[in-house]
LUMTORMAR-303523 format. One line per field, with one value per residue: residue in three letters; x, z, y of N, C-alpha, C, O in turn. Coordinates in Angstrom, 3 decimals, padded with zeros to 6 digits, m for minus. Each point is the difference from the previous one (the first is absolute). Layout:
N
type: [Ala/...]
n_X: [X/...]
n_Z: [Z/...]
n_Y: [Y/...]
ca_X: [X/...]
ca_Z: [Z/...]
ca_Y: [Y/...]
c_X: [X/...]
c_Z: [Z/...]
c_Y: [Y/...]
o_X: [X/...]
o_Z: [Z/...]
o_Y: [Y/...]
REM end
This chain:
235
type: [Unk/Unk/Unk/Unk/Unk/Unk/Unk/Unk/Unk/Unk/Unk/Unk/Unk/Unk/Unk/Unk/Unk/Unk/Unk/Unk/Unk/Unk/Unk/Unk/Unk/Unk/Unk/Unk/Unk/Unk/Unk/Unk/Unk/Unk/Unk/Unk/Unk/Unk/Unk/Unk/Unk/Unk/Unk/Unk/Unk/Unk/Unk/Unk/Unk/Unk/Unk/Unk/Unk/Unk/Unk/Unk/Unk/Unk/Unk/Unk/Unk/Unk/Unk/Unk/Unk/Unk/Unk/Unk/Unk/Unk/Unk/Unk/Unk/Unk/Unk/Unk/Unk/Unk/Unk/Unk/Unk/Unk/Unk/Unk/Unk/Unk/Unk/Unk/Unk/Unk/Unk/Unk/Unk/Unk/Unk/Unk/Unk/Unk/Unk/Unk/Unk/Unk/Unk/Unk/Unk/Unk/Unk/Unk/Unk/Unk/Unk/Unk/Unk/Unk/Unk/Unk/Unk/Unk/Unk/Unk/Unk/Unk/Unk/Unk/Unk/Unk/Unk/Unk/Unk/Unk/Unk/Unk/Unk/Unk/Unk/Unk/Unk/Unk/Unk/Unk/Unk/Unk/Unk/Unk/Unk/Unk/Unk/Unk/Unk/Unk/Unk/Unk/Unk/Unk/Unk/Unk/Unk/Unk/Unk/Unk/Unk/Unk/Unk/Unk/Unk/Unk/Unk/Unk/Unk/Unk/Unk/Unk/Unk/Unk/Unk/Unk/Unk/Unk/Unk/Unk/Unk/Unk/Unk/Unk/Unk/Unk/Unk/Unk/Unk/Unk/Unk/Unk/Unk/Unk/Unk/Unk/Unk/Unk/Unk/Unk/Unk/Unk/Unk/Unk/Unk/Unk/Unk/Unk/Unk/Unk/Unk/Unk/Unk/Unk/Unk/Unk/Unk/Unk/Unk/Unk/Unk/Unk/Unk/Unk/Unk/Unk/Unk/Unk/Unk/Unk/Unk/Unk/Unk/Unk/Unk]
n_X: [000.840/m001.265/001.834/m002.111/001.861/m001.499/001.604/001.101/001.953/m000.014/000.137/002.051/001.431/m000.443/m000.180/000.453/001.979/m000.140/000.330/m000.528/m000.748/000.628/m001.067/001.756/m001.802/002.004/001.618/m001.734/002.160/m000.232/m000.981/m001.576/000.710/m001.483/m000.008/001.582/m000.253/m001.390/000.958/001.247/m000.903/m000.516/001.577/000.675/m001.376/000.258/001.679/m000.215/m001.046/001.925/m000.250/001.869/000.380/001.740/m000.046/m000.677/001.766/m001.373/000.479/m001.978/m001.416/m000.507/m001.709/m001.896/m000.799/m001.353/m002.107/m001.513/m000.902/m001.607/m001.998/m000.593/m000.827/m002.190/001.530/m001.599/001.435/001.117/m000.500/m000.613/m001.342/000.167/m000.886/001.595/001.503/m000.783/m000.178/001.926/000.667/m000.945/000.667/001.878/000.131/m000.610/002.140/m001.494/001.414/001.072/m000.849/m001.417/m000.691/001.668/001.688/m000.354/000.248/001.983/000.925/m000.813/000.563/001.955/000.355/m000.608/001.464/001.207/m000.241/001.393/001.088/m000.459/002.060/m001.013/001.903/m002.112/m000.683/m000.728/m002.048/001.374/m000.955/000.808/m002.172/001.969/m001.506/001.692/000.625/000.120/000.910/m001.000/m000.809/m001.911/m000.901/000.920/m001.512/000.999/m001.995/000.161/000.163/m000.501/000.284/m002.201/001.788/m002.024/000.435/m001.489/m001.331/001.914/m000.896/001.511/m001.761/000.274/m000.064/m000.601/001.449/m000.403/m001.332/m002.114/001.151/m001.787/000.343/000.404/001.419/000.736/m000.011/001.949/001.262/m000.950/m000.346/002.212/001.343/m000.429/001.570/m001.394/000.026/000.603/002.215/m000.162/001.043/002.081/m002.135/001.892/m002.219/001.220/m001.315/000.692/000.016/000.063/m001.537/001.097/001.263/001.895/001.997/m000.519/m001.188/001.292/000.735/m001.410/m000.381/001.496/m000.042/m001.551/000.565/001.322/m000.909/m000.952/001.424/000.157/m001.702/000.118/000.840/m001.727/001.866/001.674/m001.885/001.907/m001.495/001.972/m000.354/000.891/000.451/m000.193/m001.985/000.342/001.339/m001.790/001.205/m001.590/000.823]
n_Z: [000.000/m001.648/001.225/000.179/m000.880/001.475/m001.492/001.864/m000.626/m000.550/001.597/000.880/m001.086/000.538/001.110/m001.971/000.933/m002.237/001.456/m002.167/001.641/m002.130/001.603/m001.363/000.393/m000.309/000.480/m001.030/000.628/000.603/001.945/m001.272/m000.696/m000.323/001.951/000.206/m000.885/001.083/001.708/m000.502/m000.513/001.917/001.226/m000.653/000.680/002.090/000.232/m000.653/001.640/001.045/m000.003/m001.187/002.130/m001.168/001.899/000.149/m001.201/m001.774/m000.766/000.866/m001.454/m001.870/m000.149/000.372/m001.864/m001.270/000.711/m000.443/m002.057/m000.500/000.615/m001.731/m000.550/000.247/m001.602/001.069/m000.030/001.919/002.084/m001.979/000.999/001.449/001.965/001.299/001.142/001.873/001.866/001.109/001.372/002.044/001.638/000.948/001.610/001.954/000.666/000.593/001.624/m001.749/002.082/001.587/m000.319/000.634/m001.376/m001.482/001.051/000.538/m001.705/m000.476/001.250/m000.486/m001.893/000.346/001.194/m001.787/m000.398/001.358/m001.827/001.557/m000.677/001.486/m001.125/000.565/m002.008/m000.691/000.904/000.373/000.861/001.708/000.176/m000.764/001.359/m001.461/001.916/m002.082/000.082/m001.648/001.701/m000.039/000.116/m001.942/000.145/m001.203/000.460/000.021/002.232/m001.177/m001.909/000.108/000.189/000.972/m000.209/000.912/m000.988/000.595/001.230/m001.326/m000.928/001.821/m002.011/001.999/m001.327/000.381/m001.826/m000.763/m001.226/001.282/001.605/m002.182/001.315/001.645/m001.472/000.709/001.703/m001.618/001.870/m000.406/001.669/000.558/m001.610/m000.713/000.672/m002.145/000.156/m000.440/001.782/000.279/m000.145/000.070/000.286/m001.305/001.766/m001.530/002.243/m001.221/m001.484/001.729/000.970/m001.160/000.493/002.066/m000.182/m000.117/001.919/001.342/m000.583/000.572/002.138/000.447/m000.479/001.467/001.845/m000.359/000.143/002.162/000.273/001.513/001.172/001.435/001.041/m000.329/000.941/000.082/001.579/m000.710/002.187/m001.619/002.207/m000.430/m001.020/m002.198/001.712/000.933/m001.705/000.913/m001.847]
n_Y: [m001.199/000.831/000.392/000.723/000.942/000.776/000.504/m000.583/m000.908/m002.176/m001.574/m000.239/m001.356/m002.153/001.949/001.013/m000.518/m000.283/m001.676/000.306/m001.336/000.286/m001.130/m000.279/m001.275/m001.006/001.485/001.021/m000.024/m002.141/000.536/m000.979/002.017/m001.638/m001.097/m001.572/m002.045/m001.398/m001.099/m001.806/m001.988/m001.051/m001.050/m002.018/m001.648/m000.801/m001.466/m002.129/m001.140/m000.564/m002.241/m000.348/000.585/m000.758/m001.202/002.153/000.702/m000.009/m002.060/000.612/m000.993/001.145/001.452/m001.139/m000.962/001.263/000.368/m001.606/m000.118/001.490/m000.821/m001.328/002.031/m000.404/m000.260/001.166/001.725/m000.211/000.688/m000.841/001.519/m001.683/000.600/000.861/m001.231/m000.959/001.248/000.338/m001.652/m000.175/001.410/m000.785/m001.552/000.933/m000.189/m001.561/000.609/m000.906/m000.042/000.672/m002.108/m001.358/m000.574/m001.655/m001.957/m000.900/m001.140/m002.026/m001.765/m000.981/m001.155/m002.133/m001.217/m000.609/m002.217/001.114/m000.721/m001.544/m000.584/m001.364/m000.333/m000.446/m000.707/002.005/m000.210/001.736/m001.835/001.218/000.584/000.768/000.963/000.085/000.977/000.835/m002.045/m001.160/m001.252/001.171/m002.047/000.699/m001.668/001.618/000.914/m002.243/000.322/m001.840/001.139/000.445/001.333/m000.210/002.199/m001.420/001.521/000.985/m001.643/m001.008/001.000/m001.300/m001.023/m000.783/m001.116/m002.165/m000.072/000.154/001.501/000.544/001.528/000.402/001.208/m001.328/001.700/000.886/m000.759/m001.289/m001.224/000.081/000.679/002.101/000.006/001.601/m002.146/m000.426/000.411/002.190/m000.890/000.796/000.662/001.205/000.062/001.356/000.463/001.504/000.209/001.884/m000.739/m000.938/001.564/000.305/m000.886/000.701/001.907/001.848/000.915/001.103/002.142/001.585/000.730/001.577/002.132/001.069/000.860/002.017/001.736/000.631/001.443/m001.654/001.762/m000.196/m000.660/001.507/000.801/001.190/000.574/000.835/000.402/001.304/m000.184/002.193/000.237/m000.059/000.567/m000.974/m000.838/m001.305/000.960]
ca_X: [m000.840/000.755/m000.585/000.253/000.120/000.197/000.911/m000.468/000.427/m000.853/m001.330/000.022/000.164/m001.171/m000.946/m001.292/000.258/m000.789/000.455/m000.731/000.813/m000.859/000.850/m000.638/000.740/m000.515/m000.235/000.178/000.380/000.104/m001.347/m000.588/m000.720/m000.869/m000.475/001.081/000.044/m001.157/000.234/000.980/m000.612/m000.982/000.720/000.540/m001.120/m000.465/001.010/m000.127/m001.260/000.090/m000.872/000.827/001.439/000.746/000.420/001.330/000.629/m000.848/m000.995/000.493/000.531/001.358/000.762/000.424/001.196/001.091/000.445/000.693/001.287/000.907/000.352/001.149/001.122/m000.171/m000.680/m001.074/m000.148/001.029/m000.292/m001.422/m000.794/m000.408/m001.298/000.225/000.657/m000.931/m001.025/000.596/000.189/m001.319/m000.484/000.796/m000.103/m001.383/m000.185/000.766/000.916/m000.400/001.173/m000.566/m001.318/000.022/000.508/m000.995/m001.135/000.237/000.209/m001.302/m000.626/000.803/m000.223/m001.416/m000.292/001.028/000.715/001.110/m000.159/001.121/m000.178/001.196/m000.109/000.360/000.919/001.353/000.293/000.677/m000.333/m001.118/000.117/m000.080/m000.057/000.821/000.982/001.258/001.182/000.985/000.924/m000.757/000.170/m001.244/000.171/m001.245/m000.749/000.488/001.442/000.514/001.427/000.191/m000.161/m000.100/m000.039/m000.926/000.542/m000.384/m001.251/m000.999/m000.927/000.136/m000.433/001.172/m000.056/001.248/001.136/000.263/m001.155/m000.983/m000.546/000.650/m000.800/m001.302/m000.755/000.413/000.461/000.123/001.238/m000.039/m000.099/m001.353/m000.962/m001.119/m000.042/m001.088/000.246/m000.194/m001.250/m000.284/000.335/m000.569/m000.205/m000.170/m000.606/000.413/m000.359/000.572/m001.083/m001.112/m001.160/m000.701/m000.046/m000.108/m001.057/000.601/000.913/m000.760/m000.625/001.055/000.329/m001.111/000.038/001.102/m000.444/m000.944/000.763/000.709/m000.974/m000.014/001.353/000.830/m000.767/m000.370/000.525/m000.369/000.357/000.368/000.357/001.138/m000.112/000.690/m000.730/000.162/001.214/000.516/m001.013/000.496/m001.113]
ca_Z: [000.000/m000.105/000.695/m000.532/001.079/m000.318/001.045/000.741/m000.612/m001.167/000.522/000.512/m001.118/m000.875/000.986/m000.572/m000.909/000.085/m001.026/m000.100/m000.399/m000.527/m000.135/m000.750/m000.095/m001.049/m001.233/m001.246/m000.918/m001.392/m000.550/m000.383/001.024/m000.824/000.714/m000.050/m001.375/m000.179/000.773/m000.762/m001.224/000.389/000.248/m001.266/m000.798/000.606/m000.305/m001.416/m000.175/000.706/001.179/001.182/m000.207/001.219/000.844/m000.280/001.182/000.569/000.837/001.382/000.313/m000.528/000.615/001.332/m000.149/m000.388/001.225/000.821/m000.623/000.258/001.428/000.262/m000.881/m001.348/m000.935/m000.539/m001.442/m000.586/000.526/000.271/000.667/m000.988/m000.607/m000.844/m001.214/m000.735/m000.582/m001.108/m001.118/m000.559/m000.703/m001.217/m000.939/m000.151/000.437/001.143/m000.331/000.302/000.587/000.292/000.559/001.350/m000.096/m000.731/000.896/000.929/m000.775/m000.395/001.204/000.407/m000.831/000.077/001.234/000.276/001.206/m000.311/000.335/m000.352/000.463/000.303/000.038/001.385/000.030/m000.207/001.112/001.131/001.251/m000.001/m000.859/000.725/m000.725/000.882/m000.637/m000.289/000.732/m000.998/m000.289/m000.570/m001.426/m000.769/m001.391/m000.645/m000.861/m001.362/m000.047/001.033/000.256/000.512/001.441/000.402/001.440/000.312/000.780/001.410/000.217/m001.005/000.504/m000.765/000.510/000.066/000.822/000.749/m000.918/m000.614/m000.243/m000.922/m000.780/000.254/m000.028/000.504/m000.971/m001.366/m000.782/000.761/m000.139/m000.927/000.710/000.489/m001.054/m000.215/m001.350/m000.195/000.850/001.410/000.530/001.319/m000.296/000.775/m000.743/000.887/m000.561/001.012/000.005/001.073/000.547/000.320/000.402/m001.230/m001.067/000.459/m000.764/m001.266/000.268/000.271/m001.271/m000.840/000.534/m000.336/m001.433/m000.250/000.495/m000.986/m001.167/000.384/000.280/m001.022/m000.529/001.126/000.926/001.189/000.077/001.207/m000.006/001.287/m000.131/000.781/000.239/001.244/001.149/m000.071/m000.818/m000.289/m000.327/m000.591/m000.839]
ca_Y: [001.199/001.249/001.145/001.341/000.984/001.412/000.450/001.183/001.265/000.226/000.311/001.376/000.933/m000.080/m000.536/m000.384/m001.119/m001.224/m000.948/m001.263/m001.142/m001.065/m001.183/m001.081/m001.261/m000.865/000.760/m000.748/001.063/m000.460/m000.066/001.285/000.756/000.848/001.192/000.989/000.503/000.881/001.221/000.779/000.508/001.015/001.251/000.496/000.500/001.250/001.007/000.346/000.733/001.265/000.019/m000.273/000.181/m000.329/001.115/000.515/000.580/001.045/m000.661/m000.090/m001.335/m000.069/001.092/m000.435/m000.832/000.894/000.675/m000.998/m000.290/001.123/000.038/m000.880/000.309/m000.530/000.890/m000.837/000.149/m000.873/m001.338/000.210/m001.036/m001.004/000.305/001.161/m000.485/m000.856/000.855/000.754/m000.926/m000.294/001.182/000.194/m001.113/m000.418/m001.386/m000.463/m001.101/m001.374/m000.665/m001.316/000.292/000.558/001.373/000.774/000.241/001.105/001.222/000.525/000.555/001.153/001.178/000.355/000.736/000.988/m000.421/m000.895/m001.414/m000.856/m001.372/m000.788/m001.457/m000.310/m001.138/000.536/000.909/m000.637/000.672/000.927/001.176/001.270/001.272/000.810/000.860/m000.687/000.452/000.383/m001.102/m001.112/m000.262/m000.127/m000.430/000.418/m000.902/m000.078/000.254/m000.899/000.198/001.360/000.193/001.398/000.254/001.086/001.105/000.092/000.704/m000.387/m001.018/m001.242/m001.308/m000.864/m001.207/m000.155/m000.087/001.299/000.867/m000.556/001.103/001.286/001.225/m000.444/m000.807/000.311/m001.149/m001.237/m000.768/m001.131/m001.287/m000.297/000.349/m000.919/m000.561/m000.964/m001.161/000.349/m000.566/000.585/001.387/001.104/001.241/001.149/001.206/000.965/001.412/000.813/000.820/m000.892/000.795/000.384/m001.002/m001.393/m000.678/m000.416/m001.115/m001.225/m000.389/m000.574/m001.328/m000.889/m000.265/m000.924/m001.303/m000.537/m000.450/m001.223/m001.060/m001.038/m000.182/m000.414/m000.832/000.769/001.360/000.741/001.417/000.583/001.412/000.465/001.435/000.362/m000.553/m001.465/m000.004/m001.336/m001.002/m001.233/m000.474]
c_X: [000.877/m000.750/000.405/000.028/000.226/000.840/m000.544/000.398/m000.808/m001.414/m000.077/000.063/m001.237/m001.165/m001.353/000.154/m000.976/000.397/m000.852/000.956/m000.955/000.898/m000.771/000.905/m000.659/m000.311/000.292/000.268/000.116/m001.368/m000.430/m000.729/m000.935/m000.487/001.059/000.110/m001.143/000.195/001.006/m000.659/m001.045/000.681/000.509/m001.099/m000.512/000.996/m000.139/m001.253/000.005/m000.886/000.750/001.446/000.722/000.380/001.400/000.513/m000.751/m001.079/000.539/000.587/001.440/000.879/000.508/001.267/001.193/000.566/000.789/001.378/001.005/000.464/001.145/001.061/m000.070/m000.755/m001.102/m000.259/001.095/m000.271/m001.455/m000.612/m000.621/m001.303/000.098/000.617/m000.951/m001.080/000.514/000.195/m001.330/m000.527/000.719/m000.273/m001.430/m000.270/000.880/000.975/m000.621/001.251/m000.325/m001.287/000.011/000.459/m001.009/m001.192/000.279/000.299/m001.330/m000.713/000.721/m000.371/m001.466/m000.270/001.063/000.797/001.156/m000.294/001.235/m000.246/001.349/m000.344/000.493/000.905/001.454/000.400/000.662/m000.297/m001.194/000.294/m000.224/m000.091/000.694/000.878/001.298/001.129/001.113/000.988/m000.716/000.302/m001.363/000.361/m001.302/m000.623/000.539/001.489/000.708/001.476/000.323/m000.209/000.015/000.006/m000.957/000.662/m000.470/m001.286/m001.086/m000.925/000.051/m000.816/001.247/m000.326/001.351/001.230/000.333/m001.306/m000.892/m000.632/000.711/m000.999/m001.464/m000.704/000.412/000.332/000.221/001.327/m000.192/m000.298/m001.437/m001.070/m001.080/m000.025/m001.209/000.146/m000.257/m001.352/m000.406/000.466/m000.683/m000.050/m000.173/m000.588/000.104/m000.659/000.716/m001.067/m001.227/m001.252/m000.849/m000.304/m000.163/m001.074/000.511/000.882/m000.765/m000.716/001.016/000.370/m001.091/000.010/001.129/m000.378/m000.965/000.737/000.755/m000.944/m000.046/001.352/000.990/m000.859/m000.470/000.586/m000.511/000.417/000.296/000.439/001.096/m000.116/000.808/m000.690/000.125/001.225/000.571/m001.150/000.678/m001.149/m000.083]
c_Z: [000.000/000.712/m000.699/001.165/m000.577/001.124/000.704/m000.666/m001.251/000.442/000.519/m001.133/m000.884/000.799/m000.546/m001.015/000.258/m001.175/000.076/m000.488/m000.385/m000.274/m000.701/m000.010/m001.048/m001.293/m001.227/m001.126/m001.446/m000.654/m000.532/001.194/m000.717/000.711/m000.009/m001.392/m000.234/000.734/m000.706/m001.212/000.298/000.251/m001.297/m000.885/000.550/m000.239/m001.454/m000.262/000.687/001.222/001.300/m000.370/001.288/000.763/m000.386/001.227/000.563/000.913/001.418/000.372/m000.468/000.664/001.378/m000.075/m000.457/001.231/000.887/m000.569/000.275/001.446/000.329/m001.099/m001.401/m000.853/m000.712/m001.476/m000.761/000.358/000.471/000.837/m001.042/m000.701/m000.922/m001.328/m000.853/m000.680/m001.179/m001.221/m000.668/m000.809/m001.332/m001.043/m000.245/000.435/001.212/m000.430/000.361/000.468/000.268/000.779/001.385/m000.013/m000.731/000.895/000.936/m000.728/m000.372/001.181/000.434/m000.798/000.018/001.206/000.360/001.254/m000.390/000.433/m000.460/000.528/000.212/m000.075/001.377/000.116/m000.212/001.065/001.122/001.266/m000.168/m000.897/000.835/m000.990/000.897/m000.805/m000.196/000.835/m000.951/m000.359/m000.589/m001.494/m000.654/m001.422/m000.743/m000.860/m001.418/m000.155/001.044/000.324/000.556/001.508/000.288/001.519/000.257/000.868/001.449/000.116/m001.005/000.593/m000.932/000.659/000.025/000.758/000.677/m000.909/m000.600/m000.275/m001.075/m000.889/000.380/m000.082/000.354/m001.016/m001.444/m000.812/000.890/m000.292/m000.943/000.732/000.343/m001.026/m000.132/m001.463/m000.127/000.914/001.482/000.480/001.341/m000.027/000.995/m000.883/001.016/m000.784/001.086/m000.172/001.160/000.694/000.253/000.365/m001.207/m000.896/000.463/m000.770/m001.356/000.198/000.232/m001.258/m000.921/000.467/m000.336/m001.487/m000.358/000.455/m000.976/m001.245/000.284/000.184/m001.157/m000.628/001.114/000.932/001.223/m000.096/001.264/m000.171/001.429/m000.229/000.992/000.126/001.243/001.258/000.081/m000.877/m000.329/m000.316/m000.636/m000.813/m000.023]
c_Y: [001.253/001.111/001.288/000.977/001.396/000.586/001.241/001.310/000.320/000.357/001.437/001.020/000.066/m000.592/m000.421/m001.130/m001.151/m000.881/m001.257/m001.080/m001.129/m001.195/m001.110/m001.217/m000.875/000.739/m000.862/001.005/m000.410/m000.143/001.363/000.633/000.968/001.257/001.097/000.606/000.986/001.321/000.901/000.662/001.069/001.347/000.605/000.582/001.321/001.129/000.464/000.831/001.359/000.104/m000.255/000.271/m000.359/001.254/000.443/000.752/001.202/m000.575/m000.135/m001.356/m000.141/001.053/m000.401/m000.847/000.822/000.701/m000.957/m000.307/001.123/000.012/m000.941/000.092/m000.550/001.014/m000.791/000.195/m000.740/m001.454/000.041/m001.126/m000.927/000.363/001.204/m000.431/m000.838/000.836/000.803/m000.896/m000.313/001.178/000.197/m001.075/m000.459/m001.421/m000.285/m001.086/m001.340/m000.737/m001.464/000.270/000.656/001.462/000.886/000.354/001.164/001.298/000.654/000.652/001.273/001.240/000.427/000.920/001.037/m000.285/m000.919/m001.434/m000.757/m001.395/m000.669/m001.481/m000.444/m001.214/000.431/001.018/m000.793/000.793/000.930/001.203/001.256/001.150/001.010/000.944/m000.790/000.590/000.422/m001.090/m001.218/m000.168/m000.208/m000.397/000.258/m001.097/000.059/000.239/m000.863/000.177/001.386/000.027/001.492/000.084/001.163/001.066/m000.072/000.829/m000.292/m001.062/m001.208/m001.114/m000.878/m001.280/m000.153/m000.084/001.357/000.718/m000.604/001.060/001.290/001.148/m000.316/m000.888/000.251/m001.245/m001.207/m000.695/m001.182/m001.303/m000.365/000.367/m001.081/m000.415/m000.923/m001.207/000.279/m000.525/000.595/001.449/000.941/001.237/001.129/001.165/001.068/001.368/000.681/000.834/m000.865/000.782/000.361/m001.199/m001.445/m000.754/m000.454/m001.221/m001.292/m000.483/m000.651/m001.402/m001.007/m000.355/m000.965/m001.401/m000.653/m000.515/m001.291/m001.187/m000.991/m000.255/m000.327/m000.841/000.772/001.400/000.669/001.454/000.435/001.436/000.367/001.515/000.337/m000.541/m001.517/m000.284/m001.369/m000.920/m001.198/m000.599/m001.514]
o_X: [000.947/m001.167/001.163/m000.859/000.794/m000.420/m000.743/m000.767/m000.320/m000.631/m001.000/m000.648/m000.289/m000.379/m000.769/m000.871/m000.320/000.002/m000.091/000.734/m000.673/000.867/m001.134/001.211/m001.194/m000.891/000.922/m000.902/000.158/m000.087/000.574/m000.623/000.332/m000.193/m000.326/000.165/000.198/m000.375/m000.184/000.165/m000.176/m000.469/m000.119/000.207/m000.328/m000.397/000.047/m000.009/m000.900/m000.243/m000.584/000.398/m000.543/000.174/000.881/m000.628/000.349/m000.659/001.169/000.903/000.822/001.155/001.108/000.883/001.127/001.216/001.029/000.980/001.154/001.129/000.746/000.808/001.017/m001.028/000.314/m000.788/m000.096/000.127/m000.286/000.384/m000.326/m000.103/m000.723/m000.459/m000.010/m000.350/m000.702/m000.236/m000.092/m000.526/m000.600/m000.172/m000.287/m001.121/001.045/m000.280/m000.753/000.900/000.542/m000.194/m000.789/m000.611/m000.237/m000.591/m000.830/m000.318/m000.142/m000.549/m000.637/m000.317/m000.301/m000.795/m000.147/000.435/m000.196/m000.629/000.705/m001.072/001.005/m001.038/001.199/000.693/000.924/001.123/m000.384/000.333/m000.850/001.132/m001.011/000.671/m000.524/000.056/000.456/000.018/000.920/000.779/000.619/000.544/m000.966/000.851/m001.002/000.690/000.140/000.527/000.523/000.462/001.169/m000.931/000.956/m000.200/000.319/000.885/m001.089/m000.085/m001.157/000.473/m000.108/m000.291/000.787/m000.811/000.745/001.128/001.130/m001.062/000.474/m000.417/000.097/m001.049/m000.924/m000.280/m000.753/m000.462/000.528/000.683/m001.109/m000.752/m000.374/m001.172/000.233/m000.022/m000.766/m000.983/m000.026/m001.027/m001.152/001.200/m001.161/001.030/m000.649/000.383/m000.285/m000.268/000.255/000.290/m001.002/m001.109/m001.229/m001.075/000.182/000.127/m000.401/000.006/000.362/m000.108/m000.295/000.168/000.289/m000.261/m000.174/000.282/000.058/m000.378/000.228/000.425/m000.073/000.159/001.209/m001.225/m000.971/001.118/m001.101/000.871/m000.806/000.342/000.019/m000.258/000.422/000.664/m000.113/m000.144/001.084/m001.030/001.016/m000.851/m000.877]
o_Z: [000.780/m000.294/m000.364/000.880/m000.922/001.157/m000.602/000.028/m000.245/m000.577/m000.209/000.059/m000.606/m000.204/000.707/m000.845/001.143/m001.151/001.045/m000.968/000.852/m000.872/000.364/m000.189/m000.275/m000.748/m000.006/m000.733/m000.874/m001.188/000.388/000.800/m000.136/m000.644/m000.101/m000.140/m000.605/m000.513/m000.047/m000.237/m000.788/m000.476/m000.208/m000.674/m000.762/m000.206/m000.271/m000.875/m000.213/000.498/001.082/m001.153/001.083/m000.587/m000.225/001.058/001.073/000.729/000.167/000.834/000.694/000.335/000.381/000.850/000.418/000.158/000.564/000.741/000.344/000.291/000.949/m000.180/m000.693/000.423/m000.802/m000.588/m001.212/m000.833/001.124/m000.133/m001.104/m001.219/m000.993/m001.067/m001.226/m001.153/m000.998/m001.132/m001.227/m001.097/m000.978/m001.180/m001.021/m000.138/000.197/m000.950/000.968/m000.793/m000.645/000.471/000.255/000.643/000.407/m000.143/000.124/000.513/000.078/m000.123/000.403/000.573/m000.157/m000.086/000.996/000.693/m000.809/001.032/m000.915/000.533/m000.607/000.502/000.277/001.006/000.243/m000.001/000.273/000.097/m000.867/m000.438/000.688/m001.031/001.053/m001.226/000.901/000.291/000.395/m000.942/m000.217/m000.642/000.645/m000.636/000.268/m000.552/m000.578/m001.111/000.981/001.039/000.172/000.513/m000.341/000.699/m000.328/000.806/000.291/m000.535/000.218/000.684/m001.219/001.196/m000.946/000.926/000.093/000.494/000.117/000.464/m001.023/m001.119/001.181/m000.636/m000.638/000.287/m000.921/m001.132/001.107/m000.982/m000.182/m000.493/m000.132/000.348/000.283/m000.898/000.949/000.296/000.805/m000.646/000.410/000.058/000.361/m000.488/001.029/m001.143/001.165/m001.117/001.035/000.980/m000.709/m000.316/000.066/m000.597/m000.798/m000.225/m000.494/m000.821/m000.544/m000.231/m000.641/m000.815/m000.345/m000.371/m000.834/m000.699/m000.225/m000.566/m000.897/m000.055/m001.167/m000.799/m000.229/m000.122/000.649/m000.480/000.467/m000.812/000.905/m001.118/001.142/m000.983/000.713/000.984/001.082/m001.161/m000.577/000.674/m000.682/000.553/m000.657]
o_Y: [000.103/000.259/000.173/m000.047/000.186/m000.002/000.776/000.962/001.164/000.886/000.686/001.045/001.031/m001.153/m000.651/m000.207/m000.323/000.438/m000.644/000.199/m000.580/000.059/m000.310/000.115/000.118/m000.404/m000.815/000.404/000.853/m000.313/001.018/m000.698/001.178/001.032/001.182/001.212/001.054/001.054/001.217/001.196/000.929/001.034/001.208/001.009/000.909/001.147/001.200/000.867/000.813/001.100/000.062/m000.168/000.218/001.068/m000.829/m000.030/000.492/000.742/m000.349/m000.081/m000.598/m000.263/000.379/000.116/m000.267/000.108/000.374/m000.067/m000.255/000.392/000.243/m000.911/m000.033/000.528/m000.880/m000.741/m000.193/m000.898/000.414/m001.162/000.433/m000.140/000.074/000.406/000.119/m000.253/000.164/000.421/m000.044/m000.185/000.448/000.305/m000.625/m000.488/000.619/m000.731/m000.107/m000.274/m000.897/001.121/000.910/000.854/001.137/001.070/000.901/001.073/001.220/001.094/000.973/001.042/001.184/000.935/000.708/000.920/m000.907/m000.231/000.427/m000.287/000.369/m000.431/000.036/m000.154/m000.777/000.504/m001.137/001.182/m000.202/000.204/000.137/000.005/000.364/m000.085/m000.704/001.196/000.717/000.146/m001.041/000.898/m000.408/000.622/m000.662/m000.857/001.078/m000.054/000.528/m000.470/000.345/m000.621/000.697/m000.994/001.143/m000.290/m000.494/001.105/000.357/m000.907/000.129/000.038/000.022/000.009/000.977/000.000/000.474/m000.415/m000.493/m000.297/000.332/m000.099/000.503/m001.164/m000.317/m000.144/000.110/000.294/m000.504/m000.841/m001.165/000.145/m001.175/000.841/m000.172/m000.681/m000.931/000.209/m000.137/000.268/m000.195/000.465/m000.190/000.247/m000.279/000.443/m000.614/000.686/000.095/m000.432/000.000/m000.062/m000.920/m001.204/m001.054/m000.917/m001.043/m001.204/m001.009/m000.907/m001.145/m001.144/m000.889/m000.974/m001.209/m001.026/m000.811/m001.154/000.384/m000.922/m000.039/m000.023/m000.388/000.184/m000.292/000.311/m000.218/000.386/m000.459/000.695/m000.910/m000.328/m000.576/m000.382/m000.091/000.023/000.133/m000.697/m000.560]
REM end
């Protein structure tokens, strides 16, 4: 069992943080996921028709992450929060990337609600997962670059297990080691907001929608929430 922990310093710096952790076991990533395909195509059709557009940096949901990134020394226009980068790509290309069913599912939910999302293959995680400020001596191997080693800056917010960093700049980029593929069967998905007071309803709706997309494609799924008031959970 993997425990997720929100460090006291991150909780103090971002006191309205709320993170949904959707855990799925028995995932079947090699099967068709028609509900996910339909959800992707619906967003793309609405964008093409001009009835919907992804949140951009003028939106309070994205602006909050830009402010957070600046607070720990990251330029959010060079290194964008995941949902910001995904929304910009969708607006430019008119389509969402097709990676694999599990990743496509959380990407669709993320951009629909303007909330960052990511995932970890729990079979590749070692020990527990902490959301904390980097000390500066950690290592990170970016997704798709297995021979690259980076060192997060001191004070940068990261996800980390007992080996190394799993996500840099809070939610900008995931690690190669814990990436979710078609072969992943035990996965933790995370969806995040820095303004639970305003956006908790969006977060819970997003978590429910992701759970619905996983339904019938896994043997079991659960939803837990992490916040300064409840800084530890074991899904």
